[in-house]
Residue, then its C-alpha position, 0 to 999 in steps of 0.5 A: m610436534g606430531s600432535g597435528a598430524v593427520e593419520r598418515g597414509r589414507a587420511e593424510r593424503r585426503p587433503v591432496l586428493f579432495p580439493l579437486l572433488l570437494s566442490l562436487f561432493s562437499p554436500a555429502l561428505s561423509e568420510q571422517i577427518r582423523y587426527r592423532i595427538p598425544e594427551e596433555m597438549p598445552k592449550g592453543s596447540v595446533v591439531g591440524n589445518l582443518a580448513k585445508d583438509l576440508g578444501f577451504s581456502v583462507q578467503e572462504l573462511p569469513t563466509r563459511k564460518l567454520r566452527i566446532s559442534s561438540e558437547k565439551p569444548y576440547f577443540t576450537v577452529s581459528a577464524e583466521s587460519g582455519q587450524l584446529l586448536v586445543s582449547s582445554r586440557l586433554d587427560r586421556e585417563q580422565i576422558c577415556g579411563k582404561r579403554p584401549a582406544c581413546t577417540l574424541e568425535f565431533e562435527a565441524v559445521a560450515e555455513d553458506p551453504l550449511n554442511f557438516y563434517h565428521v572429525s575424530v581426534e585420537i588421544e594417545d597415551v603418555n606415560d604420565h602416571t606412576p604405578k601405585f600400591s594401595h598401601i606402602s606396606f603390607e603385613l603377611q603372616i606365614s606359618e613356619s610349617a608352610q611348605p615350599g611352593t606355597r603361594f601368597i597373593l600380594g597387593a597389586a599396584h595400579d597404573a592409570d596409563i594403558g599399553t606399554n605405559a601401564l604396569q608391566n612387571y613386579r620385582l621382589s628384593l633379593n632373599d633366600h626364602f621367597s621368589l616372585t611371579n607375575k599373574e594376569k587377570s581376565d581383564g588384563s591387569k597383573y598382580p604379584e604372587m610370592i612363592l615360598k622357596t625354602p622352609l621357614d624356621r620361626e626359631k631362627q628368624n621370626f620375620y622378614d622385610l622385603i621390598l616389592t617394586a612395580i614397573d611400567f615400560g613407558e619412556p622413561p619407565l616409571s616405578s613404585t615400591a611397597q614394603i612387605h613385612v613377613l611374620v613367621t607364626d607357629a604351625n597351623d597345618n591346614p590353611p582354608m581352601f575355597s570351593q573354587d579358585i575363580y567365581r564368575v557371575s553376571l548381574p543386571e545393571n538395574v538391580r537394587p542396592g543390597t541384592t546378593v551377587l554370590q556367596v563364596t565358601a571355604t573349608d579348613q581341615d583343622e579343628g577348633v580355633n584353627a578352623e574358624i574362617t573369616f572372609s575379606f576383600s584383599e583390597a577392601s579400600q578399593i571395593t566401594t560397590f560391593d559388601l562382603n559378609s565376613n562370616t558367610g562370604e555373601i557378597t551384596t551390592l552397596h550401590t546401583l550398578d551402571f553398565e555405562e560406567v563399569k562393565e565388569y568387576s574383578i575382586v580378590v576375596e581372602a579366607r583366613d583362619s584363626g591361625g593366620l593361614i589364608a586362602q584367596c579366590t577371584v570373583e569376576i562380576e559381569i554387568l549386563d546392560e539394560n535398556d535404562n537410558v532414554p535416547q537424547v536428541i541434541f541440536q548441534s546447529l540450528s537456524n531459527l529463521i528460514m525464508e519461505d522461498a527456500k529450495l527443497g533440501t535446504h539445511i535447517a538443523l544438524l542434530k545428534i542422537r545419543d543413547m548410552d545403552f549398548g547393542q540393540n538398546g543403543e540403536v535409535i530410530c529418529k522421526l518427525e511428528g506430524e505432517l510437516p514440509f520437512k524430513i530427516l536424513t541420516s548422515s552418519r552414525n547417530t547423526y541426522k540432518l533436518v532439511t526442507d521437503g516441501v514448499l513453505d508459505r509464510e502466509e499460511n504458516p508463519e512458524y512451525n513447531i517441529t518435534i523430533t522423536a528418537t526411539d531405541r530398539g530396546k525391550p521395552p523401547l524407550s523414546s524421547s522428543s525434542s521440539i524446536t520452533l522454526h520461523i519462516g521469513d517473508v518473501n514478496d511473493n504475494a501481489p496486492v489483491f483488491k476486494q473487487a475488480l470493478y468499483v462503480v461509484h455514483m457522485a452527485e454533480n456540483n460537489p465541493p472540490g476536495a470531496s471524497i469520491t470513494q475509497v479503494s482497498a487492497c490487501d497484501p498478506d506479506l509482512g513489512p515493506n512487502g505488505q505496504i501498499s501505495y495507490s496511484i492512478v495509471a490510466s483513465d479515459l480522460e485526457p492526460r492533461e485533464l486527469l490531474s484537474y479532475v481526480s487524485v488518489s491518496a497513496q496511503s489510504g486509497v481515498v479518491f478525491a475530486q479535484r473540482a466540481f463535476d458537471h453532469e452536463q459536461l461529463r457524465a461518467f469517466e473511468l479510472t484504472l487504479q494500481a496498488r503496488d507494494q514496497g517489496s523488491p521486486a515490487l508487485s502490483a495489481n490494477m482495478s477499474l473505478r467507474v464514476l457516474v456523475e449524477d444529475r442535480n437540478d442546477n439548470a433552469p429550463r431555457v425557452l427556445y420559442p418564443v424568443l425575444e428580439p435583440d432589443g428585448s421586444a416579444l414576438f406576437d402571433t395572429v389568430p384567425r378570428a374564425a378559429e375553432p376550439g382546439y385550433l393550434v395557435t402556437k407552441v412554446v418550445a423549451v429545453d433543459a440541460d439536465s436529464g431525467h426528472n430534472a429535465w421533464l418539463s411542464y407548461h403552466v399559464l401564469q397570467a392570461s388576459d382571458p383565462g378561458l379563451f386559450g388552453l396550454g398543453l401540460r407536456t407539449g406546450e401547445v397553445r390552442t383555442a379553448r373556445a371561439l372568439g366572441d364579439k365582446d372579446p378583445a382582439r389582443h391577448r397576452l399569455l405569460v407561460a411558465v416552464r417548470d422542470g421536474g427537479k426538487p426543488p423545481l426550476s422555471a422560466t417564463a415566456t410571454l405570448l402576444l396573441v392577436f385575433a386578425d385575418s390579415l396583417q393590416e388588420a392586426l396592426p391597428d389592434l397592436t396600436d390601439h389596444p396595448v396589453p396591460s404592462d407588468p407592474q414591475e416594468e411600470l415602476q422601472f419606467y417611472l423611475v427612469v422618467a423621474l431621473a430624466l426630469i431631474s436631469v432636465l431640470f438641472l440642465l435647464a438651471v445650468i442653461l438659465a445661469i449661463a444665459l443670465r450671465l451672457r445677458q449681463s455681458s456687453s459683447p454682441i459676439a456672445w449671442g452669435c455662435l456662427q458668423h455670417g457665412l459660417c453656415s449656408k443654406s445649400e439644400p432643403r432642410i427639415p426640422v429634426n429633434y432626434e434624441g440619440t447617437l448618430p454617426y454624424s451631427y447636424n445643425l438645424c436652422v429654421a427660416q421664416m418663409g411663406n411656407t416652411e422648408f427644411n434645409f441642411l446647414k453646411c458647416s464650414a467648421p465642426l461644432n462641439s455638442t455644447e455650442d449653441i446652434v444659430c438658425s436663420k429667421s430670414p435671409g441674413a438673420l440668425i436665431p440662436l437655439h440652445a441645447g434642449d430648446d423646443l422649436t415651439s418656443h420660437p413660434d415665429t420660426l414655425t409656420a403651417q407645414a407644407p407638403p414635402n418638397t418634390d425634390w425628395r423622391f424615391s427611385q424605382a428600386q426604393r419605392p415601397g409597396t405591398s409584398g415588394s411591389q412598386n406603385g406610383d409613378e416614375t417621378g418619385t413623388w409622395p405615393n398617391n395610393q392610399f394603401d401605400t401611403e398608410m403602409l409607409q406611415a406605419m413603417i415610419l411610425a415603427s421605425a420612429s418608435e424603435a428609435a425612441d426606445g433605443s432599439s432601432t437596428l439602424g447601423g446594426g448588423a441586421g440593416t433592415m430597421g425591423l421591416s424585412a420580416r413584415y414587408g417582404p425580403q425585398f424591402t430592406l434599409q438599402h431601399v429606405p432612406d433614414y427617415r429619422q433624419n430628413v423626413y417630416i411627418p405631415g400634421s406634426n408640430a414636434t420632432l419625429t421622436n415618439a410623435a405618435g405617442k405624444r399624439d395618441g398616447k399609444a406606442p406604435a407597433g406592427g406585425n404580420g403572420n405568426k411571427k410579429k414584434s411588439g414594442k418593449k415599452e408598450k406602456k408609452 
């Protein structure tokens, strides 16, 4: 059907031409899409293919979301095909009334991008209304004296259609006295007038029944009829006459009810009753807006007039005298428009949310301004209130676009209250405002920001693992994931493999934890680069530096560098000249502290001193100086116990023992060390007594075991039990010496003592190895053996020990092995025992010192030094390679016991030796 046709010609050709240019001009498409359809189309009828006419393909329809924006839902768009469909009844007469042109205008809105298109649909009239008379019958009284040519206005019919479908003609049924003519009013409506053709004679016929027909020119034509009943009355010679046939008046629409519009006047030449005139509306039932005074002819308003509803009125007024004669006139009332309608702002398409990164000119809303007034009263100016990053663009008549006109920032303004004011040009102007709230969507356009670029944190050492170092914090003004921050370590001056073992950071809270206990002495400071990263896409980040300073704690005690103890635990001693004056620098205690600052500020204090007034100690230097000269009664040997304290809280300390000997030479110092033992520490004495007690208990237990074994062996009759060695098992091959060495040697010896005129010391050559638990059988005389048991003393066999003779002359020193002072070689080439008294005493001192070391378990024989503690005392040439192992094959003249601790048993003193300022004293001097 023709309903879907676009205006043929220019409008119909547009869909053919526009698709080529639509992509370039669609944002600014201002020409309307026009359609013409007849009224009363069924619901769902196709008006036209709107999507095709706009240049949209079917594939674009789901994304473009084409829809209709109008006040009344007369039309809709098919989401599948894009066709414009009728959605409700289209009654032209109800929509447009008598207006010659009936056009429905609306906007088609498309999204992505947002745009709108003006569409107008013209509704064509269909001849669906029949002309209707207000009454189906009329009564008309005509005097018999009426002259031919007299005109009588008949009641008009009304047709809601327009054009050719409206009322076009009246016809009167055939008769001899009356004819009909068609009249037209100023508004284009037609009404019939009946004309008297021949005189009437009441006496012949006093009434006439006529049929009046109203016809339109529609297809097919429609018509209606009314019956006219004409009564012929007695003569009334003069009918009423109006002062004018047409009355015209203009009336403002805002007049109050009861306002006088005008007053019609009529006169009658008759007299008496025939001259009494009454006024009435010829179509009183159709007139509801005005009131007519039947006596005075004054017309007044009954209701408020509205120019927007009816712009003019045409009323027929009749004047009737008592004789039944009437006269008619037309009153035309023009309604003047007043600025009585406030402009209205109507939002037809509105986005409640717009992203903050929207470009300039982004569509936000489509709005329409409506003002029912006419002329200047209906001209409207639209503007935005306040300084906002938006603007209004005029699209077409009374249609506007709201677009962005500036940069949006959600962090500054998360939403905008937009107020649009519409003002008309009337006098006085009227205006109205409409407000909307526009929310700004968040975009990840803000990187996290730390409160400061560099954090410096002090952390005490020895912290517990897992302790919190500090908490870094960054802020991000974005919302949701765009503002959610996670923290991480991205760089450090620590080694990558060590970083995880030192610190970690909580990704959520930013708390930096220590993974281990820090040590100021190993790591004093380190620097981290922390990163705060949001969860946006793409993610943004920021870095900051964290410098951790490890503070020192007093966790390291001072360490004494000098004097140091020998590996055997013995302390060095220093010699002081006897003539030393007060202030003489004796020695210096040197100590260090691994801590720093006050914790490493050392002070030196004397804890114990054999003579407190003889020596002075520097508080900060550790220098030991003589406080006075040595007196005659002062002992030559002194002992100082020095404490070294640091400045920590609480302070830590270490002690050092200084042995000081007043002597002018080494030879003079050695007897002092031997004869005047320094009082021992009570704690050391207690330890010594405990060791002795334990040793005695062990010896008693061993003796008990040996005694039990001996008793058992005595009860045995086997003679073999008393001979651990068969004849020939050991043979005397070399000189022998009696040795009772308590210690571990790299090899074992078996000792036999022979009964001779002079005692000899021989080594026994064993043909087979012996266990340590086996008894040693010694020869008393050639061919006779004496069994010796473990633990037996040689003195228990007095008949085996005789007066000691000088050493065998076979025992000689080579020239390179002969000791002497400062490495000199004294004596003869024969290698006999030294005859020089000094060298003899020197050698005895050496042997005593070595024996003391062996007894204390501190000998360096077999050790790495290889000097037996003598090289520091007697010169670099005197090493163990020049001295045989005296402990194994040397007999000390005048001794009746073993070499071990011989001097101690004899004198009750421990031998010692020293020289210069670096001397050594035996650790167990109390022995």
